[in-house]
C-alpha positions in Angstrom: -28.0 20.3 1.7 -29.3 17.0 3.0 -28.2 13.6 1.5 -29.2 10.1 2.5 -26.7 7.3 2.8 -27.9 3.7 1.9 -26.1 0.5 2.0 -25.2 -0.5 -1.8 -27.7 -2.8 -3.1 -25.9 -5.0 -5.3 -28.6 -4.8 -8.1 -27.6 -1.2 -8.8 -23.8 -1.9 -8.4 -23.6 -0.7 -12.2 -25.0 2.8 -11.7 -23.0 3.4 -8.3 -19.8 2.3 -10.0 -20.8 4.4 -13.3 -20.9 7.5 -10.9 -17.5 6.6 -9.4 -16.2 6.3 -12.9 -17.8 9.5 -13.7 -16.2 11.4 -10.7 -12.6 10.0 -11.9 -13.0 11.6 -15.5 -15.7 9.6 -17.1 -13.5 7.2 -19.3 -15.1 3.6 -19.4 -13.2 0.8 -17.9 -12.2 -2.3 -19.6 -15.0 -4.9 -19.2 -12.5 -7.2 -17.4 -11.4 -4.4 -15.1 -15.1 -3.5 -13.9 -15.9 -7.2 -13.7 -13.1 -7.8 -11.5 -14.1 -5.0 -9.2 -17.7 -5.9 -9.0 -16.7 -9.4 -7.7 -14.6 -7.9 -5.3 -17.0 -5.2 -4.0 -18.2 -5.7 -0.6 -21.5 -4.6 -1.0 -22.5 -4.6 2.5 -19.7 -2.5 3.4 -20.4 -0.2 0.5 -22.6 3.2 0.6 -24.0 5.8 -1.7 -25.0 9.3 -1.0 -28.5 10.0 -2.6 -29.7 13.4 -3.5 -33.5 12.3 -4.2 -33.2 10.0 -7.1 -29.5 10.6 -7.8 -26.4 8.9 -6.4 -23.8 11.6 -5.5 -21.5 10.0 -3.5 -19.9 6.7 -3.3 -17.7 4.8 -0.8 -16.6 1.2 0.0 -14.7 -0.9 2.6 -12.8 -4.0 1.9 -12.1 -6.5 4.9 -8.2 -6.4 4.8 -5.5 -7.9 6.8 -2.4 -5.7 7.0 1.2 -6.8 8.2 2.5 -4.4 10.7 6.1 -4.2 12.5 6.9 -7.5 14.4 5.0 -9.9 11.6 1.4 -9.8 13.1 -1.3 -9.4 10.4 -3.8 -7.3 11.6 -7.4 -6.4 10.6 -7.7 -3.5 8.5 -10.7 -1.5 6.8 -9.4 -0.7 3.1 -11.3 2.7 2.2 -12.0 2.4 -1.8 -14.1 3.8 -4.4 -14.7 7.4 -2.7 -16.4 9.8 -5.1 -18.4 12.9 -4.7 -20.2 14.2 -7.9 -19.0 17.7 -9.4 -22.5 19.0 -8.6 -22.2 18.2 -4.8 -18.7 19.3 -3.8 -18.4 21.3 -0.8 -21.5 20.2 0.9 -20.2 17.9 3.4 -21.0 14.7 1.4 -17.4 13.6 1.7 -17.2 14.4 5.3 -20.6 12.6 6.2 -19.3 9.2 4.6 -16.1 9.3 6.4 -17.9 9.7 9.6 -20.1 6.7 8.9 -17.0 4.7 7.3 -14.9 5.2 10.7 -17.9 4.6 12.8 -18.6 1.1 10.9 -15.1 0.4 11.4 -15.0 1.0 14.8 -18.2 -1.4 15.4 -16.5 -3.9 13.4 -13.5 -4.1 15.7 -11.1 -3.3 13.1 -8.1 -1.2 14.6 -7.0 0.5 11.5 -8.3 2.0 8.2 -6.2 2.3 5.4 -6.3 3.8 1.9 -4.6 5.0 -1.4 -5.5 8.6 -2.0 -6.1 10.3 -5.4 -5.0 13.5 -4.0 -3.2 13.3 -0.7 -4.3 16.6 0.7 -8.0 15.3 1.1 -7.7 12.7 3.8 -5.2 14.5 6.3 -8.4 16.1 8.1 -9.8 12.8 8.6 -6.8 11.4 10.5 -4.9 9.6 7.9 -1.4 9.9 7.7 0.9 8.9 4.7 2.6 5.7 6.1 4.5 4.2 3.0 6.1 5.6 0.1 6.8 3.5 -3.1 10.0 4.0 -5.3 9.5 4.2 -9.3 12.4 4.1 -11.7 13.5 4.0 -14.9 17.0 1.8 -15.3 19.2 2.5 -18.1 20.1 -1.1 -18.7 22.6 -0.2 -21.5 24.8 1.7 -19.0 24.2 0.2 -15.7 25.5 -3.2 -14.7 24.4 -5.9 -11.9 26.6 -7.5 -9.6 24.9 -10.5 -8.3 25.4 -12.7 -5.3 26.9 -16.2 -5.1 24.5 -18.7 -6.3 22.6 -16.7 -8.8 24.0 -19.2 -11.4 22.5 -21.9 -9.7 18.7 -20.6 -10.0 16.7 -21.8 -12.7 14.5 -19.6 -14.6 11.2 -20.7 -16.5 8.9 -18.6 -18.5 5.1 -19.9 -17.6 1.6 -18.1 -18.5 0.6 -15.8 -15.9 -2.6 -17.7 -15.4 -1.1 -20.8 -15.1 1.7 -19.8 -12.5 -0.8 -17.7 -10.3 -1.0 -20.5 -7.4 2.9 -20.6 -7.4 2.9 -16.8 -7.3 0.7 -16.6 -4.5 2.5 -19.0 -2.4 5.6 -16.9 -2.8 3.8 -13.8 -2.0 2.0 -15.2 1.0 5.4 -16.0 2.5 6.5 -12.6 2.1 3.7 -10.8 3.7 4.9 -10.9 7.3 8.3 -10.2 6.4 7.6 -6.5 5.4 5.2 -4.2 7.1 2.2 -2.5 5.0 1.8 -5.8 2.9 -1.9 -7.0 2.1 -2.8 -10.8 3.0 -4.7 -11.6 -0.1 -8.1 -12.9 0.3 -9.6 -15.2 -2.1 -10.2 -13.3 -5.4 -7.3 -10.7 -4.9 -4.8 -12.9 -6.8 -6.5 -11.6 -9.9 -5.6 -7.9 -9.5 -2.0 -8.5 -10.3 -3.0 -10.3 -13.3 -5.4 -7.8 -14.5 -4.2 -6.8 -18.1 -6.7 -4.9 -20.4 -5.1 -4.7 -24.3 -6.6 -1.2 -24.1 -4.3 0.0 -21.2 -1.0 -1.8 -22.4 0.4 1.6 -24.2 2.0 -0.5 -26.8 3.4 -3.0 -24.7 3.0 -6.9 -25.1 0.5 -8.9 -23.0 1.7 -9.8 -19.3 4.2 -12.4 -19.3 5.8 -14.3 -16.4 9.0 -15.9 -15.3 9.5 -18.3 -12.2 12.6 -18.5 -10.2 13.4 -22.2 -8.9 15.8 -23.9 -6.6 15.9 -27.1 -4.8 12.9 -28.1 -6.5 10.8 -25.3 -5.5 9.4 -22.0 -7.0 11.4 -19.3 -5.0 10.6 -16.2 -6.9 8.7 -14.7 -9.8 8.7 -11.6 -12.0 5.4 -10.4 -13.9 6.3 -7.8 -16.8 5.6 -6.7 -20.2 7.8 -5.5 -23.3 7.2 -2.3 -24.8 9.2 -2.4 -28.3 10.6 0.7 -29.9 13.3 1.6 -32.5 15.1 4.4 -33.5 17.5 4.9 -36.2 20.5 3.5 -34.0 18.6 0.3 -33.1 16.2 -1.3 -30.6 15.4 0.6 -27.4 12.4 -1.3 -26.0 11.2 -0.8 -22.4 10.6 -3.7 -20.1 7.7 -2.8 -17.8 7.9 -4.4 -14.5 4.4 -5.2 -12.8 5.7 -7.1 -9.7 8.3 -9.1 -8.5 9.0 -11.1 -5.2 11.6 -13.8 -4.3 12.6 -15.7 -1.1 16.2 -15.6 -1.2 18.8 -13.2 -2.6 19.9 -15.4 -5.5 16.5 -15.9 -6.9 16.1 -12.1 -6.4 19.2 -11.4 -8.4 18.4 -14.1 -11.0 15.3 -12.5 -11.9 16.5 -9.0 -12.1 19.4 -10.4 -14.5 17.0 -11.7 -16.6 14.9 -8.5 -16.9 18.4 -6.5 -17.6 19.3 -8.8 -20.4 16.0 -9.2 -22.3 16.7 -8.7 -26.0 16.1 -5.5 -28.1 15.3 -3.5 -24.6 17.4 -0.9 -23.2 15.6 0.2 -20.1 13.4 -1.4 -17.5 10.4 0.7 -15.7 9.3 -0.2 -12.4 5.9 0.4 -10.7 5.9 0.9 -7.1 8.6 -0.9 -5.4 9.9 -0.7 -1.8 12.0 2.3 -1.3 14.5 0.1 0.3 14.5 -2.6 -2.7 17.5 -4.6 -2.6 18.2 -4.0 -6.4 19.3 -0.6 -5.5 22.4 -2.4 -4.3 22.9 -4.7 -7.2 23.2 -1.9 -9.8 26.5 -0.3 -10.8 25.1 3.5 -10.8 21.9 4.3 -9.2 22.0 7.8 -10.5 21.1 6.6 -14.1 18.1 4.7 -12.6 15.9 7.6 -12.3 14.3 6.9 -8.8 11.5 8.8 -7.8 9.3 8.6 -4.6 5.5 9.1 -4.0 3.2 8.6 -1.2 1.3 5.2 -1.2 -0.5 3.8 1.7 -2.3 6.1 4.0 -3.0 4.7 7.7 -5.4 5.7 10.2 -5.6 4.4 13.8 -9.4 3.8 14.8 -8.9 1.9 17.8 -5.7 3.7 19.2 -5.0 1.2 22.0 -5.6 -1.9 19.9 -3.6 -0.6 17.0 -0.7 0.4 18.8 -0.9 -3.2 20.8 -1.0 -4.9 17.4 2.6 -4.3 16.6 6.0 -4.7 18.4 8.9 -2.1 18.7 12.5 -2.5 17.7 13.9 -1.2 21.1 12.2 -0.9 24.3 9.8 1.9 24.9 7.8 3.4 27.7 6.2 6.9 26.8 3.0 8.6 27.6 1.4 9.9 24.3 -1.1 12.7 24.6 -3.0 12.3 21.5 -5.5 14.9 20.0 -8.3 13.3 17.5 -11.2 15.3 16.6 -12.7 13.3 14.1 -12.6 10.3 16.3 -12.5 11.6 20.0 -12.6 8.2 21.5 -8.9 8.2 21.0 -8.4 11.6 22.5 -6.4 11.8 25.8 -3.2 10.2 27.3 -2.1 6.9 26.4 0.6 4.9 28.3 2.6 2.7 25.5 5.0 0.0 26.7 6.7 -2.4 24.6 9.7 -4.2 22.9 10.3 -6.6 20.3 8.4 -9.1 21.9 4.9 -7.6 22.4 3.2 -3.9 23.8 0.4 -2.8 26.0 -1.3 0.8 25.5 -3.9 2.0 28.0 -5.4 5.0 29.1 -3.5 6.8 31.8 -3.6 10.2 33.7 0.2 10.6 34.0 2.0 13.5 32.6 2.7 13.5 28.9 6.0 12.8 27.3 5.1 13.4 23.5 2.1 15.4 22.2 0.8 14.7 18.6 -2.1 14.0 16.6 -3.6 10.7 15.4 -2.6 11.5 11.8 1.1 11.7 13.0 0.6 8.2 14.6 -0.7 7.2 11.5 2.0 8.1 9.6 4.6 6.7 11.8 2.7 3.6 12.6 4.3 1.2 10.2 7.7 2.5 11.1 8.6 4.2 7.6 8.5 7.9 8.8 10.3 8.6 12.1 8.6 10.7 15.0 11.8 12.4 15.0 11.2 13.8 11.3 7.8 14.6 12.1 9.0 16.7 15.2 11.3 18.5 13.0 8.3 19.7 11.2 6.5 20.8 14.3 4.0 18.0 13.9 5.1 16.0 17.2 6.1 18.0 20.5 8.4 16.7 23.2 7.3 17.2 26.6 10.1 15.0 28.4 13.5 15.5 27.3 14.7 12.1 25.7 11.3 10.7 25.2 11.4 11.6 21.3 14.5 9.4 20.7 13.2 6.7 23.0 10.1 6.6 20.9 11.3 7.5 17.4 14.0 4.7 17.7 11.1 2.0 18.8 8.6 2.8 16.3 11.5 2.3 13.4 11.2 -0.6 11.2 14.0 -2.7 10.0 12.8 -2.9 6.7 10.7 0.0 4.8 6.9 -0.7 4.8 5.4 -0.9 1.5 1.9 -1.5 -0.3 2.4 -3.9 -3.3 -0.7 -3.1 -5.1 -3.6 -0.4 -5.0 -7.3 -1.1 -4.3 
């Protein structure tokens, strides 16, 4: 079967996006949600696959900047809105769109492509590796206590309307981006994403609420959340639904969590995806009663291997030759000498004997420092050719804090 790929004409966005919604089950979105994604869509970076007069595939790119180990914020193409109609599955439509996207990303000079996967099994064959995880939790606040650090009582908390506080919240978020790999620098318009709150998707919860933490006359943190009231014969058992929380210091962070724990008529906090090393794990008295579970989040793909590996720093000194396989982007194939430390890195072609052998998918998985090369080697996905090279490289790639994607796209 032959399909034709075309750049998205903004005048047919509704039809194009409608096919995406259909592929994901066909349930219409709230008008405010589709309006937001219309505004954020980069039509010049979006494509449709056409079979005659019918759109049978969709795919888009967002022009992101992503934080990497060492604090740099690096251009990264955010792969989004990918779908193939059920009538055209297993006919090469997805592969053709992935091919075009990665060629376009390379031409744009972006060293990385990233995505969140509806089904994680799909994208590995195109070189994407699961680079971050998110932790979800349901904390029993009737049986779990908090121990907060000194200075928590000095933090002032103030309830504000989410829309009124967006500037203050974004200022805090912006200061956090370079402190943790995997976070997205929010371009204009993206501050609307955390505020999206369609009534039809609240599942019985309140409208979105916001509390600011203040210390020394400045905003030092925020929490955005909703409350889902519930009762049984024994009394109230409402749930606090935490959307997002950021803070600039431990006292502000703890004050926000204590506020959530103490909300009247509630007995649990349900978190969305949080960092796997979120400090609240070390504030609670009983982590077993927090029902923590993990899931994959950001999938990363090195498009320009040398530039990507040079863009980040390395926790310990490293000097290794990587022999990389990459059948989908063959310009990455071959041997690369990576040398670097906490100050910077160089990654260049070499004919020297390899120290490690691995695929580009494994490099994507390890790139942000959340998955060790040693763990991948234990699964047979990285091979050591020089004794000691695996330990050296694995230590160097590790991030001091777990990488984390704060919201989807």
